[in-house]
C-alpha positions in Angstrom: -15.0 -1.9 21.6 -11.5 -2.3 20.1 -10.1 1.0 19.0 -9.0 1.1 15.5 -5.2 1.3 14.7 -3.4 4.6 14.7 -1.8 5.3 11.4 0.8 7.9 10.6 0.9 9.1 7.0 4.3 10.6 6.2 4.4 12.4 2.5 7.6 12.9 0.8 5.9 15.7 -1.5 9.3 16.1 -3.6 8.6 12.3 -4.8 4.7 12.2 -4.7 2.1 13.8 -6.7 -1.3 15.4 -5.0 -3.1 13.8 -7.5 -3.1 10.5 -5.8 -3.9 11.5 -2.4 -7.4 10.8 -2.4 -6.7 7.0 -3.2 -4.1 6.9 -0.6 -6.5 8.2 2.1 -9.2 5.7 1.2 -6.9 2.7 1.4 -5.4 3.7 4.8 -8.9 4.7 6.1 -9.6 1.1 5.7 -6.7 0.0 7.6 -7.1 2.2 10.7 -7.5 6.1 11.7 -5.2 8.3 10.0 -4.4 10.7 13.2 -0.9 11.8 12.1 -0.8 13.5 8.5 2.2 15.2 7.4 3.7 16.3 4.0 7.2 17.1 3.9 9.1 19.6 1.1 10.5 23.0 0.6 7.2 24.9 0.0 9.1 27.6 -2.0 9.5 25.4 -4.8 6.7 26.0 -7.5 6.4 22.4 -8.2 4.8 21.8 -4.7 2.2 24.3 -5.4 -0.5 21.7 -5.9 -0.1 20.2 -2.4 -1.6 23.9 -0.9 -5.3 23.0 -1.4 -5.0 19.4 -0.4 -2.9 20.2 2.7 -6.2 22.3 3.7 -9.0 19.9 2.7 -7.6 16.9 4.2 -5.9 18.2 7.5 -2.6 17.5 6.3 0.4 19.4 8.3 3.0 20.8 5.9 6.4 20.5 7.1 8.8 23.0 5.8 12.2 22.0 5.1 14.9 24.0 3.3 17.4 22.8 0.8 20.5 23.0 3.0 22.8 22.5 0.0 21.5 23.7 -3.3 20.3 21.0 -5.7 20.1 18.6 -2.6 17.0 18.1 -0.6 17.0 17.6 3.0 13.2 16.3 3.1 14.1 12.5 3.5 16.2 13.1 6.6 13.5 15.1 8.2 10.9 12.9 7.3 12.8 9.9 8.5 13.8 11.6 11.9 10.1 12.5 12.5 9.3 8.9 11.7 11.5 7.5 14.4 10.3 10.0 16.9 6.6 8.7 16.3 8.0 5.2 16.7 9.9 5.6 20.0 6.8 7.4 21.4 5.0 4.2 21.0 1.5 5.8 20.2 1.5 4.9 16.4 0.2 1.4 15.3 1.3 1.5 11.5 2.9 4.0 9.0 2.1 5.0 5.5 5.0 6.5 3.5 3.7 8.0 0.1 6.9 8.1 -1.9 8.8 6.5 -4.9 12.2 7.1 -3.3 14.2 4.2 -2.4 15.9 6.2 0.2 13.3 5.1 2.7 14.1 1.5 2.3 16.1 1.6 5.6 13.2 3.5 7.2 10.5 0.9 6.4 13.0 -2.0 7.3 13.6 -0.3 10.7 9.6 0.2 11.4 9.1 -3.5 10.6 11.7 -4.5 13.0 9.5 -3.3 15.8 6.6 -5.2 14.4 4.6 -2.5 13.2 3.3 -2.3 9.3 4.3 0.1 6.6 2.2 0.8 3.9 4.1 2.1 0.5 2.4 4.1 -1.9 4.3 5.1 -5.2 4.4 4.8 -9.1 5.1 1.7 -10.8 8.8 2.7 -11.2 9.3 2.7 -7.6 12.4 0.7 -7.2 11.5 -2.8 -6.0 14.0 -2.8 -3.2 11.9 -0.1 -1.5 8.5 -2.0 -2.5 9.4 -4.9 -0.9 10.8 -3.4 2.4 7.0 -2.4 2.8 4.5 -4.6 4.5 2.3 -3.8 1.5 2.8 -1.6 -1.3 0.4 0.2 -3.6 0.6 1.4 -7.2 -0.9 4.8 -6.7 -1.7 5.0 -10.8 -3.5 1.6 -10.3 -5.6 2.9 -7.4 -6.7 6.0 -9.2 -7.7 4.0 -12.3 -10.0 2.0 -10.1 -11.3 5.0 -8.4 -11.9 6.5 -11.7 -13.8 3.7 -13.1 -15.7 2.6 -10.0 -14.2 -0.4 -9.6 -14.0 -0.5 -5.8 -17.8 -0.7 -5.9 -18.4 -2.8 -9.0 -15.3 -5.1 -8.8 -14.9 -5.5 -12.5 -11.1 -5.1 -12.6 -9.1 -2.7 -14.5 -5.3 -3.7 -14.0 -3.4 -6.6 -16.3 -3.7 -10.3 -15.1 0.2 -10.6 -15.8 2.4 -13.5 -15.0 3.8 -12.1 -11.7 0.3 -12.3 -10.2 -0.3 -15.9 -11.4 3.1 -16.9 -9.8 2.4 -15.0 -6.5 -1.1 -16.6 -6.2 0.3 -20.0 -7.6 3.2 -20.0 -4.8 0.3 -19.0 -2.0 -2.0 -22.0 -3.1 1.0 -24.4 -3.1 2.2 -23.5 0.2 -1.3 -23.7 1.4 -3.0 -26.8 3.1 -5.1 -28.6 0.4 -7.5 -31.1 0.3 -7.4 -34.6 -1.9 -8.9 -32.5 -4.7 -6.3 -29.7 -4.7 -8.5 -27.2 -3.2 -7.4 -24.7 -0.5 -8.8 -22.1 1.6 -9.1 -18.8 -0.2 -8.3 -17.0 3.1 -5.3 -19.1 3.6 -4.2 -18.3 0.0 -4.7 -14.6 0.6 -2.8 -14.6 3.8 0.3 -16.1 2.0 -0.1 -13.9 -1.0 0.1 -10.9 1.2 3.7 -12.0 2.4 4.7 -10.5 -0.8 4.6 -6.9 0.2 3.9 -5.6 -3.7 0.9 -7.7 -3.8 -2.3 -6.0 -3.5 -5.7 -6.6 -4.7 -6.4 -3.0 -5.2 -3.3 -2.8 -7.8 -5.4 -4.9 -9.9 -8.6 -2.9 -9.9 -10.3 -4.9 -7.3 -11.3 -4.5 -3.6 -11.6 -8.2 -2.7 -9.4 -11.2 -3.6 -12.5 -13.3 -4.2 -13.3 -11.1 -7.5 -9.4 -10.8 -8.7 -8.9 -14.5 -8.4 -12.2 -15.5 -10.3 -10.8 -13.3 -13.0 -7.8 -15.5 -13.6 -8.2 -18.4 -15.7 -5.5 -20.5 -14.2 -7.6 -21.0 -10.9 -11.0 -22.2 -9.9 -13.0 -21.1 -7.0 -15.9 -22.9 -5.5 -17.8 -22.6 -2.3 -16.8 -24.9 1.0 -19.7 -27.1 2.8 -19.0 -25.0 6.0 -18.8 -21.6 4.5 -16.1 -19.7 3.0 -14.2 -20.4 -0.4 -11.9 -22.8 -1.9 -9.4 -22.4 -4.4 -7.4 -24.7 -6.8 -5.0 -23.8 -9.6 -5.7 -25.4 -12.8 -2.7 -24.7 -14.5 
């Protein structure tokens, strides 16, 4: 039996809300085993008080980092150093970074250079540069909405079907191998869409690509003769 990937979750508590922690753990738990769980911040700050109960309940190690200079946090540097230590030890198969801070862009790029995936979790206002530096980026608010409405189980969707989504899926379909009728393997389309790191089915309130793409009127989905699904862009 093949062991699940060992995931390290590093949380920038200064730039992440504990309200979304459950959703983050749910997503990462589907990608591997979260053996390393650390939250970084100056715990003397009243604003970080909410992380206390979550750290205990979810076995997250709080890492104290005092502010070296007043008004300037040293949390980012401490978190980056620890991430590099974990990378060089070679016992981690992937990283989850919970932050909306673009300062972690170089870290994500460096980890990916070693061939390890980086899963980013932040708000919709997270700079696109950091979003695209991740292997996959998840909007925590979208994950929370889906979880609150039971969308992960029901798959009725709750996120907006916007023009960007249509463009991403359309480009993935166009790059995939298609038959004479214009149908491509949904599995291949999904793999190509994931090349756009900001794309995640869960950001649109679904847990499966099949249900998401069926909800987009610009695409048609049908069953393949040998099994699996095929998709074609209509307009």
